[in-house]
VOPAGU-2260 file (C-alpha; in pm, 1 decimal, decimal comma):
REM VOPAGU-2260
SITE   aa  ch    i         X         Y         Z
SITE  MET   A    0   10263,8    7122,7   11736,7
SITE  ALA   A    1   10296,7    7206,6   11429,7
SITE  LEU   A    2   10276,0    7576,4   11295,0
SITE  LYS   A    3    9988,1    7611,1   11033,8
SITE  ILE   A    4    9987,3    7867,1   10766,7
SITE  ASN   A    5    9764,4    7838,5   10520,5
SITE  ILE   A    6    9884,0    8105,2   10253,6
SITE  SER   A    7    9631,9    8284,6   10025,5
SITE  THR   A    8    9678,6    8525,5    9664,1
SITE  TYR   A    9    9468,0    8651,7    9383,1
SITE  HIS   A   10    9742,7    8734,7    9189,3
SITE  GLN   A   11    9900,1    8496,7    8961,0
SITE  SER   A   12   10245,8    8612,7    8830,7
SITE  LYS   A   13   10639,6    8513,2    8855,0
SITE  LEU   A   14   10675,8    8745,0    9143,4
SITE  ILE   A   15   10409,2    8619,5    9368,7
SITE  ASP   A   16   10561,2    8262,0    9241,2
SITE  LEU   A   17   10921,7    8407,1    9332,9
SITE  GLU   A   18   10806,9    8460,6    9687,4
SITE  LEU   A   19   10657,5    8157,3    9743,3
SITE  GLU   A   20   10928,9    7987,6    9731,1
SITE  ARG   A   21   11144,6    8208,6    9916,9
SITE  PHE   A   22   10908,5    8171,8   10178,0
SITE  LYS   A   23   10879,7    7753,2   10124,2
SITE  SER   A   24   11295,0    7775,7   10142,4
SITE  TYR   A   25   11260,8    8009,9   10481,7
SITE  ALA   A   26   11003,4    7790,5   10628,5
SITE  ASN   A   27   11213,4    7442,2   10591,7
SITE  SER   A   28   11519,2    7633,2   10721,9
SITE  LYS   A   29   11321,7    7685,3   11069,4
SITE  THR   A   30   11363,0    7414,9   11360,4
SITE  GLU   A   31   11011,2    7431,2   11431,6
SITE  ASP   A   32   10751,7    7199,2   11240,0
SITE  VAL   A   33   10567,9    7395,6   11002,3
SITE  GLU   A   34   10252,8    7306,4   10761,6
SITE  LEU   A   35   10215,1    7514,0   10445,1
SITE  PHE   A   36    9893,9    7541,2   10271,9
SITE  PHE   A   37    9824,6    7753,8    9951,3
SITE  THR   A   38    9486,9    7849,2    9804,8
SITE  LYS   A   39    9379,0    8107,7    9541,6
SITE  CYS   A   40    9095,6    8371,8    9622,3
SITE  LYS   A   41    8912,3    8623,6    9444,9
SITE  GLN   A   42    9048,7    9013,3    9478,8
SITE  GLU   A   43    8708,2    9090,0    9670,4
SITE  GLU   A   44    8700,6    8796,6    9896,4
SITE  ALA   A   45    9062,4    8843,9    9962,3
SITE  PHE   A   46    9045,4    9049,0   10293,7
SITE  SER   A   47    8721,0    8862,4   10419,6
SITE  LYS   A   48    8939,2    8552,8   10391,8
SITE  LEU   A   49    9122,4    8674,6   10622,5
SITE  GLN   A   50    8913,8    8879,0   10886,4
SITE  TYR   A   51    8700,1    8471,6   10887,5
SITE  GLY   A   52    8995,1    8268,4   10991,6
SITE  THR   A   53    8975,6    8112,0   10694,0
SITE  SER   A   54    9342,5    8192,2   10537,2
SITE  SER   A   55    9635,8    8315,3   10804,5
SITE  VAL   A   56    9852,1    8479,0   10575,8
SITE  LEU   A   57    9757,9    8707,5   10252,9
SITE  VAL   A   58   10009,7    8758,8    9974,9
SITE  MET   A   59    9958,9    9032,3    9736,0
SITE  PRO   A   60   10211,0    9289,7    9555,6
SITE  LEU   A   61   10239,1    9599,3    9793,9
SITE  ASP   A   62   10121,3    9820,4    9558,6
SITE  GLU   A   63    9805,9    9715,6    9553,1
SITE  VAL   A   64    9793,0    9697,2    9912,3
SITE  PRO   A   65    9564,3    9978,6   10037,4
SITE  LEU   A   66    9718,0   10270,7   10197,1
SITE  HIS   A   67    9481,9   10226,3   10468,8
SITE  LEU   A   68    9396,4    9833,3   10574,6
SITE  PRO   A   69    9056,9    9711,2   10719,1
SITE  GLU   A   70    9095,7    9719,7   11099,8
SITE  GLY   A   71    9259,3    9424,8   11276,2
SITE  ILE   A   72    9479,0    9361,6   10941,7
SITE  THR   A   73    9833,3    9500,0   10931,7
SITE  ILE   A   74   10108,5    9415,8   10704,5
SITE  ALA   A   75   10377,7    9149,8   10889,5
SITE  ALA   A   76   10638,3    9121,1   10619,1
SITE  LEU   A   77   10803,7    9281,6   10250,2
SITE  SER   A   78   10996,4    9098,5   10049,8
SITE  GLU   A   79   11298,7    9250,8    9874,0
SITE  ARG   A   80   11233,5    9505,7    9603,9
SITE  MET   A   81   11289,2    9260,7    9319,1
SITE  ASP   A   82   11453,4    9443,3    8977,3
SITE  ILE   A   83   11104,9    9476,6    8804,6
SITE  ARG   A   84   11045,0    9750,7    8568,4
SITE  GLU   A   85   10773,7    9937,3    8408,6
SITE  VAL   A   86   10830,8    9826,4    8028,5
SITE  VAL   A   87   10725,2    9989,4    7692,3
SITE  VAL   A   88   10651,2    9722,6    7406,7
SITE  ILE   A   89   10665,0    9792,4    7079,4
SITE  ASP   A   90   10649,8    9629,0    6733,9
SITE  ALA   A   91   10950,1    9647,8    6532,2
SITE  ASP   A   92   10784,2    9859,4    6253,3
SITE  MET   A   93   10648,4   10117,9    6533,9
SITE  GLU   A   94   11022,9   10127,3    6699,0
SITE  GLN   A   95   11210,7   10513,1    6642,7
SITE  SER   A   96   11506,2   10474,9    6845,5
SITE  ASP   A   97   11605,7   10845,7    6799,3
SITE  LEU   A   98   11262,9   10917,7    7040,6
SITE  ASP   A   99   11237,5   10896,3    7371,1
SITE  PHE   A  100   11115,3   10570,3    7456,6
SITE  SER   A  101   11183,6   10468,6    7073,9
SITE  ILE   A  102   10762,8   10495,2    7020,5
SITE  GLN   A  103   10742,9   10572,0    6645,4
SITE  LYS   A  104   10610,4   10970,9    6588,4
SITE  ASN   A  105   10231,1   10982,2    6670,4
SITE  ALA   A  106   10202,9   10649,0    6737,7
SITE  HIS   A  107    9860,9   10506,6    6957,7
SITE  VAL   A  108    9947,1   10370,8    7285,6
SITE  SER   A  109    9771,2   10171,6    7561,6
SITE  VAL   A  110    9856,3   10222,7    7914,6
SITE  SER   A  111    9672,4   10057,7    8233,8
SITE  ASN   A  112    9609,7   10359,6    8428,4
SITE  GLU   A  113    9615,9   10731,0    8465,8
SITE  ARG   A  114    9931,2   10698,5    8638,1
SITE  GLN   A  115   10112,8   10600,3    8335,5
SITE  LEU   A  116    9876,1   10752,9    8064,8
SITE  GLN   A  117    9960,6   11153,0    8241,4
SITE  GLN   A  118   10342,9   11049,5    8237,0
SITE  LEU   A  119   10339,0   10928,6    7909,1
SITE  SER   A  120   10157,9   11198,9    7753,0
SITE  HIS   A  121   10354,9   11481,6    7921,2
SITE  LEU   A  122   10703,0   11304,1    7795,1
SITE  ARG   A  123   10517,5   11262,3    7461,2
SITE  PRO   A  124   10289,1   11529,6    7390,7
SITE  ASP   A  125   10241,0   11368,8    7033,4
SITE  LEU   A  126   10112,8   11025,1    7090,9
SITE  THR   A  127    9764,6   10922,7    7076,2
SITE  ILE   A  128    9722,8   10712,1    7438,9
SITE  ASP   A  129    9401,0   10529,3    7590,2
SITE  LEU   A  130    9341,0   10300,3    7839,7
SITE  ASN   A  131    9321,2    9930,1    7843,8
SITE  VAL   A  132    9251,0    9931,3    7445,7
SITE  ALA   A  133    9350,9    9606,2    7297,9
SITE  ASN   A  134    9542,2    9516,2    6960,0
SITE  VAL   A  135    9769,8    9793,5    6939,6
SITE  GLN   A  136   10109,0    9783,8    6809,2
SITE  VAL   A  137   10231,5    9989,8    7161,3
SITE  TYR   A  138   10170,7    9941,7    7487,8
SITE  MET   A  139   10296,2    9918,3    7828,8
SITE  SER   A  140   10383,2    9647,0    8110,3
SITE  HIS   A  141   10647,2    9503,9    8297,8
SITE  SER   A  142   10934,3    9318,4    8269,0
SITE  TYR   A  143   10826,0    9023,0    8448,0
SITE  ALA   A  144   10524,2    8979,9    8216,5
SITE  ASP   A  145   10475,1    8727,2    7940,2
SITE  ILE   A  146   10588,8    8943,3    7641,6
SITE  PRO   A  147   10619,2    8816,4    7257,3
SITE  ASN   A  148   11002,8    8759,9    7139,1
SITE  ASP   A  149   10935,9    8962,2    6835,9
SITE  LYS   A  150   10854,8    9258,1    7020,5
SITE  VAL   A  151   11093,4    9551,4    7120,8
SITE  VAL   A  152   11080,0    9651,7    7480,8
SITE  ILE   A  153   11217,5    9936,9    7627,7
SITE  ALA   A  154   11275,2    9923,6    8013,2
SITE  LEU   A  155   11148,0   10265,8    8178,3
SITE  ASN   A  156   11359,1   10393,6    8478,1
SITE  PRO   A  157   11198,9   10421,9    8785,4
SITE  LYS   A  158   11347,6   10805,7    8864,7
SITE  GLU   A  159   11212,8   10925,4    8536,1
SITE  PHE   A  160   10915,4   10730,8    8537,8
SITE  LEU   A  161   10765,6   10738,1    8845,6
SITE  PRO   A  162   10535,5   10382,1    8942,4
SITE  GLU   A  163   10323,9   10353,2    9167,7
SITE  PRO   A  164   10428,7   10317,5    9566,4
SITE  GLY   A  165   10583,4   10001,0    9668,0
SITE  PHE   A  166   10641,9    9863,4    9313,0
SITE  GLY   A  167   10819,2    9568,1    9303,3
SITE  THR   A  168   10763,9    9483,5    9629,7
SITE  ILE   A  169   10560,6    9186,1    9785,3
SITE  ALA   A  170   10357,2    9240,1   10082,6
SITE  TRP   A  171   10261,7    8969,0   10374,3
SITE  LEU   A  172    9917,9    9051,3   10549,0
SITE  THR   A  173    9804,6    8847,8   10868,3
SITE  LEU   A  174    9598,7    8977,3   11111,6
SITE  THR   A  175    9716,9    9213,2   11397,3
SITE  GLU   A  176    9620,4    8980,7   11674,2
SITE  ASN   A  177    9781,1    8673,1   11532,5
SITE  ILE   A  178   10124,5    8726,0   11738,9
SITE  GLU   A  179   10250,7    8356,8   11627,7
SITE  LEU   A  180   10237,9    8423,6   11298,3
SITE  ARG   A  181   10369,7    8799,1   11338,2
SITE  LYS   A  182   10663,5    8661,0   11504,1
SITE  PHE   A  183   10790,0    8396,5   11274,7
SITE  LEU   A  184   10739,8    8640,6   10973,2
SITE  LYS   A  185   10987,4    8867,0   11175,2
SITE  GLU   A  186   11280,1    8743,3   11042,8
SITE  PHE   A  187   11154,4    8702,7   10698,6
SITE  HIS   A  188   11075,0    9044,2   10715,5
SITE  GLN   A  189   11319,6    9245,3   10462,9
SITE  LYS   A  190   11410,7    9591,5   10710,2
SITE  GLU   A  191   11557,4    9819,1   10380,4
SITE  ALA   A  192   11274,7    9739,1   10140,9
SITE  ALA   A  193   11034,5    9863,7   10458,1
SITE  VAL   A  194   11199,6   10186,8   10488,7
SITE  LEU   A  195   11187,0   10260,0   10118,9
SITE  THR   A  196   10851,2   10150,7   10033,9
SITE  ASN   A  197   10715,6   10335,7   10429,7
SITE  ILE   A  198   10834,1   10636,6   10253,7
SITE  GLU   A  199   10641,6   10635,9    9919,0
SITE  ARG   A  200   10342,6   10545,4   10133,8
SITE  LYS   A  201   10349,6   10792,1   10390,8
SITE  VAL   A  202   10413,9   11047,9   10086,9
SITE  ALA   A  203   10031,0   10914,1    9941,9
SITE  LYS   A  204    9896,0   10894,0   10319,1
SITE  LEU   A  205    9987,0   11251,8   10382,1
SITE  ASN   A  206    9876,8   11439,3   10112,3
SITE  GLU   A  207    9556,5   11593,8   10180,8
SITE  HIS   A  208    9559,2   11881,2    9931,1
SITE  PRO   A  209    9206,8   11895,8    9710,4
SITE  ASP   A  210    9381,5   11992,8    9418,9
SITE  LEU   A  211    9676,8   11742,0    9442,1
SITE  LYS   A  212    9633,6   11376,0    9311,6
SITE  ILE   A  213    9964,1   11193,7    9375,4
SITE  LEU   A  214   10102,2   10968,8    9103,1
SITE  GLY   A  215   10372,2   10808,5    9120,7
SITE  ILE   A  216   10658,0   10790,9    9390,7
SITE  TYR   A  217   10988,7   10649,1    9400,5
SITE  ALA   A  218   11240,7   10595,2    9656,8
SITE  TYR   A  219   11589,2   10466,8    9663,8
SITE  LYS   A  220   11946,5   10472,8    9894,1
SITE  SER   A  221   12260,1   10542,7    9703,5
SITE  LYS   A  222   12581,7   10434,8    9769,3
SITE  ASP   A  223   12644,1   10720,7   10045,2
SITE  ASP   A  224   12335,3   10625,8   10245,4
SITE  HIS   A  225   12139,8   10893,8   10121,8
SITE  ILE   A  226   11752,9   10866,7   10100,7
SITE  HIS   A  227   11653,6   10976,3    9752,5
SITE  LEU   A  228   11249,2   11035,9    9705,1
SITE  PHE   A  229   11070,5   11107,0    9414,1
SITE  ALA   A  230   10703,2   11202,1    9360,1
SITE  SER   A  231   10448,3   11314,6    9047,0
SITE  GLY   A  232   10117,4   11491,9    9051,5
SITE  LEU   A  233    9812,8   11664,1    8923,5
SITE  TYR   A  234    9813,7   11976,4    9049,7
SITE  GLN   A  235    9515,0   12170,1    8952,6
SITE  GLY   A  236    9539,2   11957,2    8649,2
SITE  GLN   A  237    9895,7   12006,4    8542,4
SITE  LEU   A  238   10143,1   11758,4    8576,1
SITE  ILE   A  239   10410,0   11840,4    8861,3
SITE  THR   A  240   10730,7   11673,6    8958,6
SITE  SER   A  241   10938,0   11685,0    9250,6
SITE  ARG   A  242   11266,8   11544,0    9408,2
SITE  ILE   A  243   11463,8   11574,8    9768,0
SITE  SER   A  244   11743,3   11399,8    9896,1
SITE  GLN   A  245   11816,6   11361,1   10257,9
SITE  THR   A  246   12060,3   11211,5   10467,5
SITE  THR   A  247   11830,8   11032,8   10708,3
SITE  THR   A  248   11465,3   10925,0   10695,9
SITE  ALA   A  249   11340,1   11184,6   10918,8
SITE  SER   A  250   11030,7   11386,3   10814,0
SITE  ILE   A  251   11166,8   11313,5   10402,1
SITE  SER   A  252   10786,9   11269,1   10334,4
SITE  GLU   A  253   10613,7   11543,8   10501,4
SITE  ASN   A  254   10941,6   11765,5   10328,4
SITE  LEU   A  255   10890,4   11634,9    9987,2
SITE  LEU   A  256   10501,6   11674,2    9995,1
SITE  ASP   A  257   10566,9   12020,6   10120,2
SITE  GLN   A  258   10796,7   12107,1    9847,7
SITE  LEU   A  259   10525,4   11928,2    9568,8
SITE  THR   A  260   10185,1   12142,6    9668,3
SITE  SER   A  261   10437,3   12462,6    9639,7
SITE  ILE   A  262   10466,5   12382,8    9298,8
SITE  LYS   A  263   10233,9   12579,7    9031,6
SITE  THR   A  264   10301,6   12460,3    8739,0
SITE  HIS   A  265   10595,5   12192,0    8593,7
SITE  SER   A  266   10845,6   12361,0    8333,1
């Protein structure tokens, strides 16, 4: 009997399309008979589709997956971390290459969330920064978005402008009790991406400090096999950042969180 997999996603992007194509190739390479079905869903109904059995898999960006999932739902597989960057998109007449991010002095910038707002305002205090404002000459996006060809695009280094935990990775969620499907997804799962994104998400999960709000987190593995972890947060209204490097992942999230909460101000 064929394994039937009903894949749902609410997220429309080139990243999701690439990941679905990768999964089709994976399914076609297997010896067992597999039938794939693809459906779109609304974001607010995504988890209920899994819970009520109308979908067998939910595909979404890992940075949008809640730190605490609904009971009975698990992350069964992750994609590799794709080469996606947050970018600053600038009208040509607003570019000033000798300033950080090449944004003209005192420009008006639109950002999507508080994480971007806090980091950008710290690095460029001269800018006027607002959330989700239309028709501005400078705004933040990401490298897989549809950006007009006449714009100047500045890619940001994730070690300097920290993204959401799990950014650039796609998650495959299913019911914990669906053992057959979880086994099928096991070989599709990218273990190295899981190691790094688990570290990132763990920092945010562990944070219970009443005065600390985690903003951005990024982990990577260098050629010498060291793990490097960066984080930023708001501590009593002040932006603080910290980094740590270890030869193993043991307690790295806890160590960085301890280090972050010990900082009172950012120089």
